[in-house]
C-alpha positions in Angstrom: 173.7 148.1 108.2 172.6 145.8 111.0 170.4 142.7 110.8 167.6 142.1 113.2 168.2 139.3 115.7 165.3 137.3 114.1 166.7 137.7 110.6 169.9 135.9 111.4 170.6 132.4 110.1 171.1 131.1 113.7 167.6 132.3 114.7 166.0 130.9 111.6 167.6 127.5 112.3 166.4 127.6 115.9 162.9 128.5 114.7 162.7 125.6 112.3 164.1 123.2 114.9 161.6 124.2 117.6 158.6 124.1 115.3 159.7 120.8 113.7 160.3 119.2 117.1 157.0 120.2 118.6 155.0 119.2 115.5 156.7 115.8 115.4 156.0 115.4 119.1 152.3 115.9 118.4 151.8 119.2 120.2 148.6 120.3 118.5 147.3 122.8 121.0 148.8 125.9 122.4 150.0 125.2 126.0 148.9 128.6 127.1 145.4 129.1 125.7 144.5 125.6 124.3 143.7 126.7 120.7 144.5 124.3 117.9 147.8 125.5 116.4 148.5 125.6 112.6 152.1 124.7 111.8 151.7 125.3 108.0 150.2 128.8 107.7 151.9 131.8 109.1 150.6 135.1 110.4 147.3 133.8 111.6 146.1 134.1 115.2 146.5 130.3 115.7 149.8 129.9 113.7 152.5 128.1 115.6 155.4 130.3 116.5 158.6 129.6 118.5 158.7 131.2 121.9 161.7 131.8 124.2 160.8 130.5 127.6 163.4 132.9 129.0 163.4 136.1 127.0 166.5 136.9 125.0 166.9 140.2 126.8 167.2 138.3 130.1 169.9 135.9 128.8 167.7 133.3 127.1 169.7 131.5 124.5 168.7 130.0 121.1 168.7 126.4 122.5 166.1 123.7 122.2 165.7 123.7 126.0 164.7 127.4 125.9 162.1 127.1 123.1 158.5 125.9 122.7 155.8 126.3 120.2 152.8 128.5 121.2 150.1 130.2 119.1 150.8 133.6 117.5 148.2 135.3 119.7 149.8 134.1 122.9 153.3 134.9 121.6 152.4 138.5 120.8 150.5 138.9 124.1 153.3 137.4 126.1 156.0 139.8 124.8 159.1 139.4 126.8 157.2 138.1 129.8 157.7 141.2 132.0 154.2 142.4 132.0 152.1 141.6 135.0 149.8 138.6 134.6 147.2 140.5 136.6 147.3 143.4 134.1 146.6 141.1 131.2 143.6 139.5 132.9 142.1 142.5 134.6 138.3 142.4 134.3 136.0 145.3 135.1 134.5 145.1 138.6 130.8 144.8 138.6 129.1 145.8 141.8 125.6 145.5 143.0 123.8 146.7 146.0 121.2 144.5 147.6 118.7 146.4 149.6 116.0 144.8 151.6 112.9 147.0 151.6 
């Protein structure tokens, strides 16, 4: 039986370290969207979560330098960082035709 990477003791220590460091540093807002982060309640859209700056699958390590706290919404939207930024912010194009009669 295998354990998920996020279930390991090493990951859990890294998670606690990143969140404690950023809370102690006074980082109260998500650096990506600006919402006020909640360090004390999990699984909410504004809950603080640790984020790998360089994704694990691209060689990102469980080090303090490779971690930061962001809100849960941004962390889930960001994924592994391989999706196009344009695809995430694509807005419908609204066109109008101005005709002078």
